PDB file as gemmi writes it, atoms N, CA and C in Angstrom:
CRYST1    1.000    1.000    1.000  90.00  90.00  90.00 P 1                      
ATOM      1  N   ASP A   1      11.259  53.171  -7.475  1.00  0.00           N  
ATOM      2  CA  ASP A   1      11.370  52.574  -8.790  1.00  0.00           C  
ATOM      3  C   ASP A   1      12.590  53.135  -9.518  1.00  0.00           C  
ATOM      4  N   SER A   2      12.742  52.803 -10.786  1.00  0.00           N  
ATOM      5  CA  SER A   2      13.927  53.237 -11.533  1.00  0.00           C  
ATOM      6  C   SER A   2      13.973  54.751 -11.744  1.00  0.00           C  
ATOM      7  N   ASN A   3      12.837  55.430 -11.529  1.00  0.00           N  
ATOM      8  CA  ASN A   3      12.794  56.887 -11.656  1.00  0.00           C  
ATOM      9  C   ASN A   3      13.007  57.586 -10.318  1.00  0.00           C  
ATOM     10  N   GLY A   4      13.301  56.805  -9.272  1.00  0.00           N  
ATOM     11  CA  GLY A   4      13.543  57.400  -7.966  1.00  0.00           C  
ATOM     12  C   GLY A   4      12.276  57.711  -7.190  1.00  0.00           C  
ATOM     13  N   ILE A   5      11.133  57.211  -7.644  1.00  0.00           N  
ATOM     14  CA  ILE A   5       9.864  57.450  -6.965  1.00  0.00           C  
ATOM     15  C   ILE A   5       9.638  56.336  -5.947  1.00  0.00           C  
ATOM     16  N   THR A   6       9.329  56.754  -4.713  1.00  0.00           N  
ATOM     17  CA  THR A   6       9.082  55.776  -3.656  1.00  0.00           C  
ATOM     18  C   THR A   6       7.751  55.081  -3.905  1.00  0.00           C  
ATOM     19  N   GLN A   7       7.773  53.763  -3.857  1.00  0.00           N  
ATOM     20  CA  GLN A   7       6.558  52.971  -4.004  1.00  0.00           C  
ATOM     21  C   GLN A   7       6.557  51.905  -2.923  1.00  0.00           C  
ATOM     22  N   PHE A   8       5.364  51.605  -2.416  1.00  0.00           N  
ATOM     23  CA  PHE A   8       5.221  50.569  -1.408  1.00  0.00           C  
ATOM     24  C   PHE A   8       4.328  49.472  -1.958  1.00  0.00           C  
ATOM     25  N   THR A   9       4.699  48.230  -1.719  1.00  0.00           N  
ATOM     26  CA  THR A   9       3.923  47.087  -2.164  1.00  0.00           C  
ATOM     27  C   THR A   9       3.536  46.259  -0.954  1.00  0.00           C  
ATOM     28  N   THR A  10       2.262  45.904  -0.865  1.00  0.00           N  
ATOM     29  CA  THR A  10       1.810  45.041   0.226  1.00  0.00           C  
ATOM     30  C   THR A  10       1.190  43.787  -0.373  1.00  0.00           C  
ATOM     31  N   ARG A  11       1.306  42.674   0.361  1.00  0.00           N  
ATOM     32  CA  ARG A  11       0.742  41.408  -0.093  1.00  0.00           C  
ATOM     33  C   ARG A  11       0.231  40.625   1.107  1.00  0.00           C  
ATOM     34  N   THR A  12      -0.773  39.809   0.861  1.00  0.00           N  
ATOM     35  CA  THR A  12      -1.218  38.838   1.838  1.00  0.00           C  
ATOM     36  C   THR A  12      -0.719  37.491   1.351  1.00  0.00           C  
ATOM     37  N   ILE A  13       0.019  36.792   2.199  1.00  0.00           N  
ATOM     38  CA  ILE A  13       0.655  35.540   1.787  1.00  0.00           C  
ATOM     39  C   ILE A  13       0.200  34.414   2.704  1.00  0.00           C  
ATOM     40  N   PHE A  14      -0.113  33.276   2.108  1.00  0.00           N  
ATOM     41  CA  PHE A  14      -0.454  32.083   2.866  1.00  0.00           C  
ATOM     42  C   PHE A  14       0.727  31.133   2.809  1.00  0.00           C  
ATOM     43  N   ASP A  15       1.237  30.781   3.971  1.00  0.00           N  
ATOM     44  CA  ASP A  15       2.360  29.846   4.051  1.00  0.00           C  
ATOM     45  C   ASP A  15       1.820  28.517   4.568  1.00  0.00           C  
ATOM     46  N   ARG A  16       1.570  27.594   3.670  1.00  0.00           N  
ATOM     47  CA  ARG A  16       0.962  26.329   4.073  1.00  0.00           C  
ATOM     48  C   ARG A  16       1.884  25.503   4.967  1.00  0.00           C  
ATOM     49  N   ASN A  17       3.173  25.776   4.935  1.00  0.00           N  
ATOM     50  CA  ASN A  17       4.103  25.054   5.799  1.00  0.00           C  
ATOM     51  C   ASN A  17       4.010  25.482   7.261  1.00  0.00           C  
ATOM     52  N   SER A  18       3.436  26.647   7.503  1.00  0.00           N  
ATOM     53  CA  SER A  18       3.308  27.103   8.886  1.00  0.00           C  
ATOM     54  C   SER A  18       1.869  26.993   9.386  1.00  0.00           C  
ATOM     55  N   SER A  19       1.008  26.326   8.641  1.00  0.00           N  
ATOM     56  CA  SER A  19      -0.381  26.176   9.031  1.00  0.00           C  
ATOM     57  C   SER A  19      -0.484  25.411  10.346  1.00  0.00           C  
ATOM     58  N   ILE A  20      -1.398  25.856  11.201  1.00  0.00           N  
ATOM     59  CA  ILE A  20      -1.571  25.206  12.497  1.00  0.00           C  
ATOM     60  C   ILE A  20      -2.586  24.073  12.419  1.00  0.00           C  
ATOM     61  N   TYR A  21      -3.133  23.812  11.249  1.00  0.00           N  
ATOM     62  CA  TYR A  21      -4.165  22.791  11.101  1.00  0.00           C  
ATOM     63  C   TYR A  21      -3.613  21.550  10.430  1.00  0.00           C  
ATOM     64  N   LYS A  22      -4.107  20.439  10.881  1.00  0.00           N  
ATOM     65  CA  LYS A  22      -3.726  19.164  10.277  1.00  0.00           C  
ATOM     66  C   LYS A  22      -4.541  18.960   9.004  1.00  0.00           C  
ATOM     67  N   ASN A  23      -4.534  17.793   8.478  1.00  0.00           N  
ATOM     68  CA  ASN A  23      -5.173  17.507   7.195  1.00  0.00           C  
ATOM     69  C   ASN A  23      -6.675  17.262   7.272  1.00  0.00           C  
ATOM     70  N   THR A  24      -7.358  17.938   8.170  1.00  0.00           N  
ATOM     71  CA  THR A  24      -8.812  17.812   8.212  1.00  0.00           C  
ATOM     72  C   THR A  24      -9.394  18.705   7.139  1.00  0.00           C  
ATOM     73  N   ARG A  25     -10.091  18.087   6.211  1.00  0.00           N  
ATOM     74  CA  ARG A  25     -10.631  18.851   5.083  1.00  0.00           C  
ATOM     75  C   ARG A  25     -12.147  18.939   5.145  1.00  0.00           C  
ATOM     76  N   SER A  26     -12.696  19.227   6.309  1.00  0.00           N  
ATOM     77  CA  SER A  26     -14.137  19.419   6.371  1.00  0.00           C  
ATOM     78  C   SER A  26     -14.469  20.743   5.683  1.00  0.00           C  
ATOM     79  N   LYS A  27     -15.665  20.827   5.187  1.00  0.00           N  
ATOM     80  CA  LYS A  27     -16.111  22.050   4.505  1.00  0.00           C  
ATOM     81  C   LYS A  27     -15.989  23.260   5.431  1.00  0.00           C  
ATOM     82  N   ASN A  28     -16.444  23.112   6.667  1.00  0.00           N  
ATOM     83  CA  ASN A  28     -16.386  24.236   7.606  1.00  0.00           C  
ATOM     84  C   ASN A  28     -14.951  24.653   7.907  1.00  0.00           C  
ATOM     85  N   LYS A  29     -14.055  23.690   8.045  1.00  0.00           N  
ATOM     86  CA  LYS A  29     -12.654  24.021   8.335  1.00  0.00           C  
ATOM     87  C   LYS A  29     -12.020  24.766   7.159  1.00  0.00           C  
ATOM     88  N   LEU A  30     -12.325  24.329   5.949  1.00  0.00           N  
ATOM     89  CA  LEU A  30     -11.787  25.024   4.770  1.00  0.00           C  
ATOM     90  C   LEU A  30     -12.344  26.442   4.663  1.00  0.00           C  
ATOM     91  N   VAL A  31     -13.622  26.606   4.945  1.00  0.00           N  
ATOM     92  CA  VAL A  31     -14.217  27.951   4.935  1.00  0.00           C  
ATOM     93  C   VAL A  31     -13.550  28.813   6.002  1.00  0.00           C  
ATOM     94  N   TYR A  32     -13.360  28.245   7.180  1.00  0.00           N  
ATOM     95  CA  TYR A  32     -12.712  28.972   8.275  1.00  0.00           C  
ATOM     96  C   TYR A  32     -11.303  29.437   7.884  1.00  0.00           C  
ATOM     97  N   LEU A  33     -10.534  28.554   7.285  1.00  0.00           N  
ATOM     98  CA  LEU A  33      -9.180  28.920   6.850  1.00  0.00           C  
ATOM     99  C   LEU A  33      -9.221  30.004   5.775  1.00  0.00           C  
ATOM    100  N   ASN A  34     -10.139  29.874   4.830  1.00  0.00           N  
ATOM    101  CA  ASN A  34     -10.275  30.898   3.795  1.00  0.00           C  
ATOM    102  C   ASN A  34     -10.670  32.240   4.398  1.00  0.00           C  
ATOM    103  N   LEU A  35     -11.590  32.214   5.360  1.00  0.00           N  
ATOM    104  CA  LEU A  35     -12.011  33.457   6.004  1.00  0.00           C  
ATOM    105  C   LEU A  35     -10.854  34.119   6.742  1.00  0.00           C  
ATOM    106  N   THR A  36     -10.017  33.307   7.375  1.00  0.00           N  
ATOM    107  CA  THR A  36      -8.842  33.850   8.062  1.00  0.00           C  
ATOM    108  C   THR A  36      -7.969  34.611   7.067  1.00  0.00           C  
ATOM    109  N   PHE A  37      -7.676  33.976   5.948  1.00  0.00           N  
ATOM    110  CA  PHE A  37      -6.877  34.633   4.907  1.00  0.00           C  
ATOM    111  C   PHE A  37      -7.576  35.904   4.421  1.00  0.00           C  
ATOM    112  N   ASP A  38      -8.885  35.814   4.174  1.00  0.00           N  
ATOM    113  CA  ASP A  38      -9.625  36.953   3.625  1.00  0.00           C  
ATOM    114  C   ASP A  38      -9.686  38.133   4.590  1.00  0.00           C  
ATOM    115  N   ILE A  39      -9.733  37.851   5.873  1.00  0.00           N  
ATOM    116  CA  ILE A  39      -9.714  38.951   6.850  1.00  0.00           C  
ATOM    117  C   ILE A  39      -8.385  39.687   6.775  1.00  0.00           C  
ATOM    118  N   TYR A  40      -7.280  38.943   6.715  1.00  0.00           N  
ATOM    119  CA  TYR A  40      -5.982  39.605   6.547  1.00  0.00           C  
ATOM    120  C   TYR A  40      -5.929  40.376   5.228  1.00  0.00           C  
ATOM    121  N   GLU A  41      -6.501  39.823   4.185  1.00  0.00           N  
ATOM    122  CA  GLU A  41      -6.525  40.513   2.892  1.00  0.00           C  
ATOM    123  C   GLU A  41      -7.351  41.799   2.971  1.00  0.00           C  
ATOM    124  N   PHE A  42      -8.470  41.765   3.666  1.00  0.00           N  
ATOM    125  CA  PHE A  42      -9.298  42.959   3.833  1.00  0.00           C  
ATOM    126  C   PHE A  42      -8.500  44.079   4.502  1.00  0.00           C  
ATOM    127  N   TYR A  43      -7.776  43.738   5.556  1.00  0.00           N  
ATOM    128  CA  TYR A  43      -6.973  44.758   6.247  1.00  0.00           C  
ATOM    129  C   TYR A  43      -5.787  45.202   5.394  1.00  0.00           C  
ATOM    130  N   ARG A  44      -5.260  44.321   4.565  1.00  0.00           N  
ATOM    131  CA  ARG A  44      -4.190  44.719   3.645  1.00  0.00           C  
ATOM    132  C   ARG A  44      -4.713  45.746   2.647  1.00  0.00           C  
ATOM    133  N   GLN A  45      -5.923  45.526   2.156  1.00  0.00           N  
ATOM    134  CA  GLN A  45      -6.510  46.487   1.219  1.00  0.00           C  
ATOM    135  C   GLN A  45      -6.762  47.831   1.901  1.00  0.00           C  
ATOM    136  N   LYS A  46      -7.226  47.788   3.146  1.00  0.00           N  
ATOM    137  CA  LYS A  46      -7.400  49.037   3.898  1.00  0.00           C  
ATOM    138  C   LYS A  46      -6.061  49.757   4.041  1.00  0.00           C  
ATOM    139  N   LEU A  47      -5.013  48.994   4.326  1.00  0.00           N  
ATOM    140  CA  LEU A  47      -3.672  49.556   4.433  1.00  0.00           C  
ATOM    141  C   LEU A  47      -3.270  50.237   3.133  1.00  0.00           C  
ATOM    142  N   ASN A  48      -3.467  49.552   2.024  1.00  0.00           N  
ATOM    143  CA  ASN A  48      -3.110  50.122   0.715  1.00  0.00           C  
ATOM    144  C   ASN A  48      -3.815  51.449   0.466  1.00  0.00           C  
ATOM    145  N   ASN A  49      -5.065  51.546   0.906  1.00  0.00           N  
ATOM    146  CA  ASN A  49      -5.827  52.780   0.700  1.00  0.00           C  
ATOM    147  C   ASN A  49      -5.309  53.935   1.562  1.00  0.00           C  
ATOM    148  N   GLU A  50      -4.642  53.612   2.651  1.00  0.00           N  
ATOM    149  CA  GLU A  50      -4.137  54.651   3.546  1.00  0.00           C  
ATOM    150  C   GLU A  50      -2.696  55.062   3.250  1.00  0.00           C  
ATOM    151  N   ILE A  51      -1.969  54.221   2.542  1.00  0.00           N  
ATOM    152  CA  ILE A  51      -0.576  54.533   2.213  1.00  0.00           C  
ATOM    153  C   ILE A  51      -0.536  55.529   1.056  1.00  0.00           C  
ATOM    154  N   ASN A  52       0.363  56.482   1.169  1.00  0.00           N  
ATOM    155  CA  ASN A  52       0.629  57.344   0.023  1.00  0.00           C  
ATOM    156  C   ASN A  52       2.140  57.442  -0.156  1.00  0.00           C  
ATOM    157  N   ASN A  53       2.551  57.790  -1.340  1.00  0.00           N  
ATOM    158  CA  ASN A  53       3.973  57.801  -1.679  1.00  0.00           C  
ATOM    159  C   ASN A  53       4.759  58.925  -1.016  1.00  0.00           C  
ATOM    160  N   ASN A  54       4.085  59.805  -0.292  1.00  0.00           N  
ATOM    161  CA  ASN A  54       4.780  60.855   0.445  1.00  0.00           C  
ATOM    162  C   ASN A  54       5.170  60.402   1.847  1.00  0.00           C  
ATOM    163  N   MET A  55       4.713  59.220   2.233  1.00  0.00           N  
ATOM    164  CA  MET A  55       5.007  58.705   3.573  1.00  0.00           C  
ATOM    165  C   MET A  55       6.421  58.148   3.616  1.00  0.00           C  
ATOM    166  N   THR A  56       7.014  58.199   4.805  1.00  0.00           N  
ATOM    167  CA  THR A  56       8.327  57.597   4.992  1.00  0.00           C  
ATOM    168  C   THR A  56       8.154  56.098   5.223  1.00  0.00           C  
ATOM    169  N   PHE A  57       9.255  55.377   5.103  1.00  0.00           N  
ATOM    170  CA  PHE A  57       9.211  53.937   5.366  1.00  0.00           C  
ATOM    171  C   PHE A  57       8.711  53.669   6.782  1.00  0.00           C  
ATOM    172  N   ASN A  58       9.186  54.435   7.760  1.00  0.00           N  
ATOM    173  CA  ASN A  58       8.783  54.228   9.154  1.00  0.00           C  
ATOM    174  C   ASN A  58       7.292  54.506   9.359  1.00  0.00           C  
ATOM    175  N   GLU A  59       6.753  55.506   8.670  1.00  0.00           N  
ATOM    176  CA  GLU A  59       5.318  55.786   8.762  1.00  0.00           C  
ATOM    177  C   GLU A  59       4.509  54.623   8.181  1.00  0.00           C  
ATOM    178  N   VAL A  60       4.969  54.096   7.062  1.00  0.00           N  
ATOM    179  CA  VAL A  60       4.275  52.972   6.432  1.00  0.00           C  
ATOM    180  C   VAL A  60       4.382  51.731   7.309  1.00  0.00           C  
ATOM    181  N   LYS A  61       5.557  51.502   7.870  1.00  0.00           N  
ATOM    182  CA  LYS A  61       5.749  50.341   8.751  1.00  0.00           C  
ATOM    183  C   LYS A  61       4.833  50.433   9.962  1.00  0.00           C  
ATOM    184  N   LYS A  62       4.713  51.602  10.548  1.00  0.00           N  
ATOM    185  CA  LYS A  62       3.836  51.799  11.705  1.00  0.00           C  
ATOM    186  C   LYS A  62       2.385  51.516  11.317  1.00  0.00           C  
ATOM    187  N   LEU A  63       1.964  52.034  10.191  1.00  0.00           N  
ATOM    188  CA  LEU A  63       0.605  51.806   9.714  1.00  0.00           C  
ATOM    189  C   LEU A  63       0.380  50.319   9.421  1.00  0.00           C  
ATOM    190  N   CYS A  64       1.357  49.680   8.845  1.00  0.00           N  
ATOM    191  CA  CYS A  64       1.293  48.249   8.551  1.00  0.00           C  
ATOM    192  C   CYS A  64       1.141  47.447   9.846  1.00  0.00           C  
ATOM    193  N   ASP A  65       1.925  47.787  10.850  1.00  0.00           N  
ATOM    194  CA  ASP A  65       1.843  47.117  12.149  1.00  0.00           C  
ATOM    195  C   ASP A  65       0.457  47.308  12.780  1.00  0.00           C  
ATOM    196  N   GLU A  66      -0.094  48.508  12.650  1.00  0.00           N  
ATOM    197  CA  GLU A  66      -1.429  48.794  13.202  1.00  0.00           C  
ATOM    198  C   GLU A  66      -2.493  47.944  12.510  1.00  0.00           C  
ATOM    199  N   LYS A  67      -2.436  47.868  11.184  1.00  0.00           N  
ATOM    200  CA  LYS A  67      -3.432  47.084  10.437  1.00  0.00           C  
ATOM    201  C   LYS A  67      -3.290  45.595  10.741  1.00  0.00           C  
ATOM    202  N   TYR A  68      -2.060  45.129  10.891  1.00  0.00           N  
ATOM    203  CA  TYR A  68      -1.847  43.723  11.229  1.00  0.00           C  
ATOM    204  C   TYR A  68      -2.446  43.421  12.610  1.00  0.00           C  
ATOM    205  N   LYS A  69      -2.254  44.335  13.545  1.00  0.00           N  
ATOM    206  CA  LYS A  69      -2.815  44.153  14.883  1.00  0.00           C  
ATOM    207  C   LYS A  69      -4.340  44.135  14.819  1.00  0.00           C  
ATOM    208  N   GLU A  70      -4.938  45.058  14.070  1.00  0.00           N  
ATOM    209  CA  GLU A  70      -6.394  45.088  13.915  1.00  0.00           C  
ATOM    210  C   GLU A  70      -6.902  43.781  13.305  1.00  0.00           C  
ATOM    211  N   ALA A  71      -6.210  43.317  12.273  1.00  0.00           N  
ATOM    212  CA  ALA A  71      -6.607  42.062  11.622  1.00  0.00           C  
ATOM    213  C   ALA A  71      -6.499  40.895  12.587  1.00  0.00           C  
ATOM    214  N   SER A  72      -5.442  40.855  13.362  1.00  0.00           N  
ATOM    215  CA  SER A  72      -5.239  39.761  14.326  1.00  0.00           C  
ATOM    216  C   SER A  72      -6.320  39.755  15.400  1.00  0.00           C  
ATOM    217  N   ILE A  73      -6.734  40.925  15.845  1.00  0.00           N  
ATOM    218  CA  ILE A  73      -7.829  41.032  16.817  1.00  0.00           C  
ATOM    219  C   ILE A  73      -9.126  40.514  16.197  1.00  0.00           C  
ATOM    220  N   THR A  74      -9.359  40.864  14.944  1.00  0.00           N  
ATOM    221  CA  THR A  74     -10.558  40.393  14.240  1.00  0.00           C  
ATOM    222  C   THR A  74     -10.526  38.878  14.083  1.00  0.00           C  
ATOM    223  N   ILE A  75      -9.367  38.327  13.769  1.00  0.00           N  
ATOM    224  CA  ILE A  75      -9.214  36.872  13.639  1.00  0.00           C  
ATOM    225  C   ILE A  75      -9.537  36.190  14.971  1.00  0.00           C  
ATOM    226  N   LYS A  76      -9.023  36.730  16.063  1.00  0.00           N  
ATOM    227  CA  LYS A  76      -9.301  36.150  17.383  1.00  0.00           C  
ATOM    228  C   LYS A  76     -10.795  36.172  17.683  1.00  0.00           C  
ATOM    229  N   LYS A  77     -11.442  37.274  17.319  1.00  0.00           N  
ATOM    230  CA  LYS A  77     -12.895  37.396  17.537  1.00  0.00           C  
ATOM    231  C   LYS A  77     -13.632  36.337  16.713  1.00  0.00           C  
ATOM    232  N   MET A  78     -13.247  36.195  15.446  1.00  0.00           N  
ATOM    233  CA  MET A  78     -13.893  35.199  14.595  1.00  0.00           C  
ATOM    234  C   MET A  78     -13.651  33.798  15.145  1.00  0.00           C  
ATOM    235  N   LYS A  79     -12.424  33.527  15.567  1.00  0.00           N  
ATOM    236  CA  LYS A  79     -12.092  32.201  16.101  1.00  0.00           C  
ATOM    237  C   LYS A  79     -12.977  31.875  17.300  1.00  0.00           C  
ATOM    238  N   LYS A  80     -13.141  32.850  18.186  1.00  0.00           N  
ATOM    239  CA  LYS A  80     -13.965  32.641  19.378  1.00  0.00           C  
ATOM    240  C   LYS A  80     -15.431  32.456  18.989  1.00  0.00           C  
ATOM    241  N   GLU A  81     -15.956  33.339  18.148  1.00  0.00           N  
ATOM    242  CA  GLU A  81     -17.370  33.283  17.783  1.00  0.00           C  
ATOM    243  C   GLU A  81     -17.729  32.026  16.993  1.00  0.00           C  
ATOM    244  N   THR A  82     -16.788  31.528  16.211  1.00  0.00           N  
ATOM    245  CA  THR A  82     -17.079  30.347  15.384  1.00  0.00           C  
ATOM    246  C   THR A  82     -16.566  29.054  16.005  1.00  0.00           C  
ATOM    247  N   ASN A  83     -15.977  29.162  17.206  1.00  0.00           N  
ATOM    248  CA  ASN A  83     -15.343  28.000  17.831  1.00  0.00           C  
ATOM    249  C   ASN A  83     -14.375  27.355  16.836  1.00  0.00           C  
ATOM    250  N   ALA A  84     -13.510  28.183  16.279  1.00  0.00           N  
ATOM    251  CA  ALA A  84     -12.491  27.772  15.286  1.00  0.00           C  
ATOM    252  C   ALA A  84     -13.111  27.037  14.103  1.00  0.00           C  
ATOM    253  N   GLY A  85     -14.296  27.504  13.705  1.00  0.00           N  
ATOM    254  CA  GLY A  85     -14.941  26.944  12.509  1.00  0.00           C  
ATOM    255  C   GLY A  85     -15.989  25.889  12.789  1.00  0.00           C  
ATOM    256  N   LEU A  86     -16.199  25.541  14.038  1.00  0.00           N  
ATOM    257  CA  LEU A  86     -17.156  24.477  14.368  1.00  0.00           C  
ATOM    258  C   LEU A  86     -18.596  24.985  14.510  1.00  0.00           C  
ATOM    259  N   ASN A  87     -18.773  26.272  14.790  1.00  0.00           N  
ATOM    260  CA  ASN A  87     -20.104  26.844  14.943  1.00  0.00           C  
ATOM    261  C   ASN A  87     -20.602  27.312  13.572  1.00  0.00           C  
ATOM    262  N   PHE A  88     -21.453  26.507  12.974  1.00  0.00           N  
ATOM    263  CA  PHE A  88     -21.914  26.741  11.607  1.00  0.00           C  
ATOM    264  C   PHE A  88     -22.611  28.092  11.449  1.00  0.00           C  
ATOM    265  N   GLN A  89     -23.534  28.421  12.368  1.00  0.00           N  
ATOM    266  CA  GLN A  89     -24.291  29.680  12.237  1.00  0.00           C  
ATOM    267  C   GLN A  89     -23.377  30.902  12.242  1.00  0.00           C  
ATOM    268  N   ASN A  90     -22.430  30.920  13.163  1.00  0.00           N  
ATOM    269  CA  ASN A  90     -21.532  32.074  13.215  1.00  0.00           C  
ATOM    270  C   ASN A  90     -20.515  32.068  12.075  1.00  0.00           C  
ATOM    271  N   LEU A  91     -20.176  30.899  11.584  1.00  0.00           N  
ATOM    272  CA  LEU A  91     -19.302  30.823  10.413  1.00  0.00           C  
ATOM    273  C   LEU A  91     -20.005  31.436   9.198  1.00  0.00           C  
ATOM    274  N   ILE A  92     -21.299  31.164   9.072  1.00  0.00           N  
ATOM    275  CA  ILE A  92     -22.100  31.767   7.989  1.00  0.00           C  
ATOM    276  C   ILE A  92     -22.121  33.288   8.144  1.00  0.00           C  
ATOM    277  N   LYS A  93     -22.263  33.765   9.383  1.00  0.00           N  
ATOM    278  CA  LYS A  93     -22.260  35.217   9.639  1.00  0.00           C  
ATOM    279  C   LYS A  93     -20.955  35.842   9.162  1.00  0.00           C  
ATOM    280  N   TRP A  94     -19.844  35.229   9.518  1.00  0.00           N  
ATOM    281  CA  TRP A  94     -18.538  35.753   9.105  1.00  0.00           C  
ATOM    282  C   TRP A  94     -18.356  35.620   7.597  1.00  0.00           C  
ATOM    283  N   ASN A  95     -18.839  34.537   7.023  1.00  0.00           N  
ATOM    284  CA  ASN A  95     -18.762  34.364   5.577  1.00  0.00           C  
ATOM    285  C   ASN A  95     -19.517  35.494   4.872  1.00  0.00           C  
ATOM    286  N   ASN A  96     -20.694  35.826   5.379  1.00  0.00           N  
ATOM    287  CA  ASN A  96     -21.486  36.894   4.775  1.00  0.00           C  
ATOM    288  C   ASN A  96     -20.826  38.256   4.939  1.00  0.00           C  
ATOM    289  N   ASP A  97     -20.141  38.452   6.066  1.00  0.00           N  
ATOM    290  CA  ASP A  97     -19.411  39.699   6.289  1.00  0.00           C  
ATOM    291  C   ASP A  97     -18.294  39.862   5.247  1.00  0.00           C  
ATOM    292  N   ILE A  98     -17.548  38.798   5.021  1.00  0.00           N  
ATOM    293  CA  ILE A  98     -16.476  38.833   4.016  1.00  0.00           C  
ATOM    294  C   ILE A  98     -17.068  38.965   2.618  1.00  0.00           C  
ATOM    295  N   LYS A  99     -18.185  38.310   2.386  1.00  0.00           N  
ATOM    296  CA  LYS A  99     -18.849  38.414   1.080  1.00  0.00           C  
ATOM    297  C   LYS A  99     -19.217  39.871   0.796  1.00  0.00           C  
ATOM    298  N   THR A 100     -19.689  40.578   1.818  1.00  0.00           N  
ATOM    299  CA  THR A 100     -20.037  41.992   1.671  1.00  0.00           C  
ATOM    300  C   THR A 100     -18.800  42.851   1.429  1.00  0.00           C  
ATOM    301  N   LYS A 101     -17.728  42.569   2.173  1.00  0.00           N  
ATOM    302  CA  LYS A 101     -16.529  43.406   2.099  1.00  0.00           C  
ATOM    303  C   LYS A 101     -15.662  43.129   0.871  1.00  0.00           C  
ATOM    304  N   LEU A 102     -15.527  41.866   0.494  1.00  0.00           N  
ATOM    305  CA  LEU A 102     -14.594  41.500  -0.579  1.00  0.00           C  
ATOM    306  C   LEU A 102     -15.268  40.825  -1.779  1.00  0.00           C  
ATOM    307  N   ASN A 103     -16.570  40.626  -1.685  1.00  0.00           N  
ATOM    308  CA  ASN A 103     -17.315  39.935  -2.741  1.00  0.00           C  
ATOM    309  C   ASN A 103     -16.782  38.511  -2.954  1.00  0.00           C  
ATOM    310  N   ILE A 104     -16.439  37.851  -1.839  1.00  0.00           N  
ATOM    311  CA  ILE A 104     -15.960  36.475  -1.875  1.00  0.00           C  
ATOM    312  C   ILE A 104     -16.891  35.640  -1.005  1.00  0.00           C  
ATOM    313  N   ASP A 105     -17.493  34.620  -1.594  1.00  0.00           N  
ATOM    314  CA  ASP A 105     -18.386  33.726  -0.864  1.00  0.00           C  
ATOM    315  C   ASP A 105     -17.671  32.385  -0.696  1.00  0.00           C  
ATOM    316  N   ASN A 106     -17.022  32.222   0.444  1.00  0.00           N  
ATOM    317  CA  ASN A 106     -16.211  31.022   0.670  1.00  0.00           C  
ATOM    318  C   ASN A 106     -17.043  29.747   0.690  1.00  0.00           C  
ATOM    319  N   TYR A 107     -18.258  29.803   1.221  1.00  0.00           N  
ATOM    320  CA  TYR A 107     -19.102  28.601   1.198  1.00  0.00           C  
ATOM    321  C   TYR A 107     -19.410  28.184  -0.229  1.00  0.00           C  
ATOM    322  N   ASN A 108     -19.699  29.134  -1.061  1.00  0.00           N  
ATOM    323  CA  ASN A 108     -19.982  28.833  -2.463  1.00  0.00           C  
ATOM    324  C   ASN A 108     -18.730  28.288  -3.159  1.00  0.00           C  
ATOM    325  N   LEU A 109     -17.586  28.893  -2.877  1.00  0.00           N  
ATOM    326  CA  LEU A 109     -16.332  28.422  -3.482  1.00  0.00           C  
ATOM    327  C   LEU A 109     -16.016  26.978  -3.083  1.00  0.00           C  
ATOM    328  N   ILE A 110     -16.150  26.686  -1.788  1.00  0.00           N  
ATOM    329  CA  ILE A 110     -15.834  25.352  -1.278  1.00  0.00           C  
ATOM    330  C   ILE A 110     -16.866  24.336  -1.781  1.00  0.00           C  
ATOM    331  N   SER A 111     -18.128  24.733  -1.829  1.00  0.00           N  
ATOM    332  CA  SER A 111     -19.182  23.815  -2.277  1.00  0.00           C  
ATOM    333  C   SER A 111     -19.025  23.438  -3.749  1.00  0.00           C  
ATOM    334  N   ASN A 112     -18.501  24.348  -4.542  1.00  0.00           N  
ATOM    335  CA  ASN A 112     -18.347  24.107  -5.978  1.00  0.00           C  
ATOM    336  C   ASN A 112     -17.001  23.550  -6.336  1.00  0.00           C  
ATOM    337  N   GLU A 113     -16.183  23.255  -5.318  1.00  0.00           N  
ATOM    338  CA  GLU A 113     -14.842  22.718  -5.560  1.00  0.00           C  
ATOM    339  C   GLU A 113     -14.959  21.314  -6.138  1.00  0.00           C  
ATOM    340  N   LYS A 114     -14.208  21.048  -7.153  1.00  0.00           N  
ATOM    341  CA  LYS A 114     -14.257  19.725  -7.796  1.00  0.00           C  
ATOM    342  C   LYS A 114     -13.076  18.907  -7.374  1.00  0.00           C  
TER     343      LYS A 114                                                      
END                                                                             
C-alpha cells in the first residue's frame, strides 16, 4: 500500500464469456453452476485465512496454486457425483455442504428468483 506495507488481495471471479454451458436454464443446472462458483469461493476464503503479510509473493503464489488445485479436485468430485448437475439427490447433498460452509442455499436462491 502507500505506506509500503505488503498486502495481498484474492477474489473469485466468474467469467460468463468462458462458461462451458449453453443457455440451458434448468433449476438444477443453475444450482450446479452456483455451487461450482461457491466451491472456488470457499477455497479462496481458506486461502485468505492462511495468507499473512509476512509471506513473500512466491509463498503466497504457491499457496494460491495449492488451494486452486484443491478446489479443482473438489469440483471434479462434485461433477462426477452429481452427473454435472443431473443427479438431484447428490446435488442437494452438495448444496447442503455449501450451505453449511458458506451459509448459501443455492436451491433457495434459485427457487425465489423472480
